[in-house]
C-alpha positions in Angstrom: 16.4 -32.9 -61.2 18.3 -32.8 -58.0 17.2 -32.5 -54.4 19.1 -31.1 -51.4 20.3 -33.6 -48.8 17.6 -34.4 -46.4 17.9 -33.0 -42.9 16.9 -34.9 -39.7 13.8 -32.7 -39.6 12.9 -33.6 -43.2 13.2 -37.3 -42.4 11.2 -37.0 -39.2 8.4 -35.1 -41.1 8.3 -37.7 -43.8 8.1 -40.5 -41.2 5.3 -38.7 -39.3 3.3 -38.2 -42.5 3.7 -41.9 -43.4 2.8 -43.1 -40.0 -0.1 -40.7 -39.4 1.5 -39.0 -36.4 -0.2 -35.5 -36.9 1.2 -34.2 -33.5 4.8 -34.8 -34.5 4.0 -33.5 -38.0 2.6 -30.2 -36.5 5.6 -29.9 -34.1 8.1 -30.2 -37.0 6.2 -27.8 -39.2 5.8 -25.3 -36.4 9.5 -25.4 -35.8 10.2 -23.7 -39.1 13.1 -26.0 -39.8 11.6 -27.7 -42.8 9.5 -26.7 -45.7 6.0 -28.3 -46.0 6.8 -29.5 -49.5 10.3 -30.9 -48.7 11.1 -33.9 -50.9 13.1 -37.0 -50.1 15.8 -38.3 -52.5 13.1 -39.7 -54.7 11.1 -36.6 -54.9 8.3 -37.7 -52.5 6.6 -35.1 -50.4 5.0 -35.6 -47.0 1.6 -35.0 -48.6 2.2 -37.9 -51.0 3.2 -40.2 -48.2 0.3 -39.2 -46.0 -2.3 -39.7 -48.8 -0.8 -43.0 -50.0 -1.0 -44.4 -46.4 -4.5 -43.2 -45.8 -3.5 -40.7 -43.1 -6.2 -38.2 -43.8 -5.6 -36.1 -40.7 -2.0 -35.6 -41.8 -3.2 -34.8 -45.3 -5.6 -32.1 -44.0 -2.8 -30.6 -41.7 -0.3 -30.5 -44.6 -2.9 -28.8 -46.9 -3.8 -26.3 -44.2 0.0 -25.6 -43.8 0.3 -24.8 -47.5 1.4 -28.1 -49.1 1.1 -28.2 -52.9 -1.3 -30.9 -53.9 -0.1 -30.7 -57.5 3.4 -32.0 -56.8 4.2 -35.4 -58.2 6.9 -37.9 -57.3 9.7 -38.2 -59.8 10.1 -41.7 -61.3 13.5 -42.2 -62.8 14.3 -44.9 -65.3 17.8 -46.3 -65.8 19.5 -48.6 -68.2 18.3 -51.7 -66.2 14.6 -51.0 -67.1 13.3 -52.8 -70.1 11.0 -51.2 -72.7 8.3 -52.8 -74.7 
């Protein structure tokens, strides 16, 4: 699975969701420059970041803006991982 390169707006939205800054989050979403379910290079969405950091106002805003709550972060394994 590959993801497009993150734009500055993508990065700002992820940071706002992680830090709980709902005003910045709304501003970025309202600009139309970024999709509500944009993913970072690891497949993490703003909704995942907001929820993981307990930023419930951001979670609510993202859901109201159409974020998909069923999306999951992609965990990749490489040859350095050991298996039991």
